[in-house]
C-alpha positions in Angstrom: -7.5 -24.3 -11.5 -8.2 -21.0 -13.3 -6.3 -17.7 -12.9 -8.6 -14.8 -13.8 -7.9 -11.1 -13.9 -8.4 -7.9 -15.9 -4.8 -8.0 -17.3 -2.2 -10.7 -17.9 1.6 -10.5 -17.9 3.8 -12.6 -20.1 5.6 -14.0 -17.0 2.2 -15.0 -15.5 1.2 -16.7 -18.7 4.5 -18.6 -18.9 4.2 -19.8 -15.3 0.6 -20.8 -15.7 1.4 -22.9 -18.7 4.1 -24.7 -16.8 1.8 -25.4 -13.9 -1.2 -26.4 -16.0 -3.3 -23.4 -14.9 -5.8 -22.0 -17.3 -5.8 -18.2 -17.6 -8.9 -16.0 -18.3 -9.2 -12.3 -19.0 -12.3 -10.7 -17.5 -14.0 -8.2 -19.8 -13.7 -4.6 -18.4 -17.5 -4.1 -18.1 -17.9 -7.3 -16.2 -14.8 -6.7 -14.0 -16.4 -3.6 -12.3 -19.2 -5.8 -11.0 -16.9 -8.5 -9.7 -14.1 -6.3 -8.3 -14.1 -6.0 -4.5 -12.7 -2.5 -4.9 -15.7 -0.8 -6.6 -18.9 -2.6 -7.4 -21.6 -1.0 -9.6 -23.7 0.1 -6.6 -20.6 1.8 -5.1 -19.3 3.8 -8.0 -21.0 6.9 -6.9 -20.6 6.4 -3.2 -18.8 9.4 -1.4 -16.3 7.0 0.3 -15.6 3.3 0.4 -13.4 1.3 2.6 -12.6 -2.3 2.0 -12.9 -4.7 4.9 -9.8 -6.6 5.9 -9.6 -9.8 7.8 -8.7 -8.8 11.4 -6.6 -12.0 11.9 -4.2 -11.0 9.1 -0.9 -9.3 9.9 -1.8 -6.6 7.5 -5.1 -5.7 9.2 -5.2 -2.2 10.8 -4.6 -3.2 14.4 -2.2 -6.0 13.7 -0.1 -3.8 11.5 0.2 -1.2 14.3 1.8 -3.9 16.3 4.1 -5.0 13.5 5.1 -1.4 12.7 6.0 -0.9 16.4 8.3 -3.9 16.3 9.9 -2.5 13.1 10.4 1.1 14.2 10.3 1.3 18.0 12.3 -1.8 19.1 10.1 -2.5 22.1 11.2 -4.8 24.9 7.9 -6.4 26.0 4.4 -7.2 24.8 3.0 -4.7 27.4 5.2 -1.9 26.0 3.9 -2.6 22.5 0.3 -2.6 23.7 0.8 0.7 25.5 2.6 2.3 22.5 0.0 1.2 19.9 -3.2 1.4 22.0 -4.1 -2.1 21.0 -5.3 -4.4 23.8 -2.8 -6.6 25.6 -4.7 -9.7 24.6 -4.8 -8.9 20.9 -1.1 -7.8 21.0 -0.1 -11.0 22.7 -2.0 -13.0 20.1 -0.2 -11.2 17.2 3.2 -11.4 18.9 2.9 -15.2 19.3 1.7 -15.6 15.7 4.8 -13.7 14.5 7.0 -15.9 16.7 5.4 -19.1 15.5 6.0 -17.9 11.9 9.7 -17.4 12.6 9.4 -13.7 11.9 10.4 -12.4 15.4 12.3 -13.6 18.3 11.3 -12.9 21.9 14.6 -13.7 23.5 16.1 -10.6 25.3 13.3 -8.4 24.0 11.1 -8.4 20.9 13.0 -8.2 17.6 12.2 -8.8 14.0 14.7 -11.4 12.8 13.4 -12.1 9.3 12.2 -8.9 7.6 12.1 -10.6 4.2 9.7 -13.3 5.5 7.5 -10.6 7.0 7.3 -8.6 3.8 6.6 -11.7 1.8 3.5 -12.3 4.0 2.5 -8.7 3.4 2.8 -9.1 -0.4 0.6 -12.2 -0.2 -2.0 -10.8 2.1 -2.2 -7.3 0.8 -0.7 -6.7 -2.6 -1.0 -3.0 -3.3 -2.0 -3.6 -6.9 -5.2 -5.2 -5.4 -6.3 -1.7 -4.5 -5.4 -0.2 -7.9 -8.4 1.4 -9.6 -6.8 3.5 -12.4 -3.5 4.2 -14.1 -3.1 7.6 -15.8 -0.4 8.4 -18.3 0.9 11.9 -17.9 3.3 14.2 -19.7 5.2 15.0 -16.5 8.9 14.2 -17.0 9.4 13.0 -13.4 7.4 11.6 -10.5 8.5 14.6 -8.4 7.0 17.0 -10.9 3.8 14.9 -11.1 3.4 14.7 -7.3 3.9 18.5 -6.8 1.5 19.5 -9.6 -1.2 17.0 -8.7 -1.0 17.9 -5.0 -1.3 21.6 -5.8 -4.5 21.1 -7.7 -6.1 18.6 -5.3 -5.3 20.9 -2.4 -7.0 23.8 -4.1 -10.1 21.6 -4.9 -10.3 20.4 -1.3 -10.1 16.8 -2.4 -9.0 14.1 0.1 -5.9 12.3 -1.1 -2.6 11.0 0.2 0.5 10.0 -1.7 2.1 6.7 -0.7 4.8 4.1 -1.6 7.8 5.6 -3.3 6.0 8.9 -3.6 6.1 9.5 0.2 8.9 7.3 1.4 11.6 9.9 0.6 9.7 12.4 2.9 10.0 9.8 5.7 13.8 9.4 5.2 14.2 6.7 2.5 16.9 7.2 -0.1 15.1 5.3 -2.8 12.8 7.1 -5.3 11.0 6.1 -8.5 10.7 8.9 -11.0 8.7 7.0 -13.6 5.6 6.4 -11.4 3.6 8.3 -8.7 1.3 6.5 -6.2 -1.8 8.2 -4.8 -4.8 7.2 -2.7 -8.1 8.9 -3.6 -11.0 8.3 -1.1 -13.9 9.2 -3.3 -14.5 7.6 -6.7 -16.2 10.8 -7.9 -12.9 12.7 -7.4 -11.0 10.7 -10.0 -12.3 13.0 -12.7 -10.1 15.8 -11.1 -6.9 13.9 -11.9 -8.0 12.6 -15.3 -7.3 16.1 -16.6 -3.6 15.2 -16.4 -4.1 12.2 -18.7 -2.2 12.4 -22.0 -3.2 9.1 -23.5 -0.1 7.3 -24.6 2.3 10.0 -23.3 5.7 8.7 -22.3 5.8 10.6 -19.0 5.3 9.6 -15.4 2.5 7.2 -14.7 0.0 8.1 -11.9 -1.3 5.1 -10.2 -4.6 5.6 -8.3 -5.5 3.4 -5.3 -8.7 3.0 -3.2 -7.8 2.8 0.5 -8.9 -0.3 2.5 -8.6 1.6 5.8 -8.7 5.2 7.2 -5.4 6.6 5.8 -6.4 10.2 6.2 -6.5 10.4 10.0 -2.8 9.8 10.4 -1.7 11.4 7.1 0.4 14.6 7.2 1.4 17.5 4.9 5.0 17.7 3.8 6.1 20.6 1.7 2.5 21.1 0.4 2.0 17.4 -0.4 -0.2 15.1 1.8 1.4 11.8 2.5 0.5 8.7 4.4 2.1 8.0 7.8 5.3 6.0 8.0 3.6 2.7 9.1 1.2 2.9 6.1 4.1 3.7 3.9 6.0 0.6 4.9 2.9 -1.5 4.5 2.3 -0.2 1.0 5.9 -0.6 -0.1 6.1 -4.1 1.2 3.0 -4.9 -0.9 4.4 -3.5 -4.1 6.6 -6.4 -5.1 10.4 -6.8 -5.0 11.1 -3.2 -5.9 8.8 -2.0 -3.1 10.3 -4.5 -0.6 13.8 -3.1 -1.2 12.5 0.4 -0.5 10.6 -0.8 2.6 13.8 -2.3 4.0 15.7 0.9 3.3 13.0 2.9 5.1 13.0 0.6 8.1 16.8 0.8 8.3 16.8 4.6 8.1 14.2 4.7 10.9 16.2 2.3 13.1 19.2 4.6 13.1 
């Protein structure tokens, strides 16, 4: 077995050594042609949306159902179907898949009984770092400052964007915020040049992590105090796919919404 990627962590190398897995770093110039995020023929495309497997819990329709279970506390499959606009047949299929996986219980209504298991599935199916296209080091002292400054400029330029993960969760009611990193979706590769002006090389300020969306995140996005953010369902999905730190924030957000 070979583990290949554009970067390698010490923890990954240590685990690979123990498991007898060979590690391989892909040269940057080669990586852009192999990456599912942005192939050479798509670098100048106005917009690009990755295709997700519709049978996965993190697919667009399936996640609407999961999010309804997390936030609405529905009592029947029919109520979930009506709330989400997803067909009854597809909703029924996803509900039973969740039940078979031990994630939900259908006794006395539908209820998520193992949030940790659900979020682990999310992190395996759709790790947010899989959508990462660029990390910019800025001289902003906090993520809050970075978010406000970047949003101001992108709004004026008319560029499609939406902040996500920790950068939008507070706006949806979460009490957890990361001030060392900001997370943003940019739809068009050609718009990345607009945020590179904030780059300060090896500056020790906030990092701005840029992601390419794998679904239509703009339609349900909203403006909050001059900053465009993803909707709450997308926010939970992105946090859950961000590792342990993100899963803690996702649970916090779900708990706040449930009150």
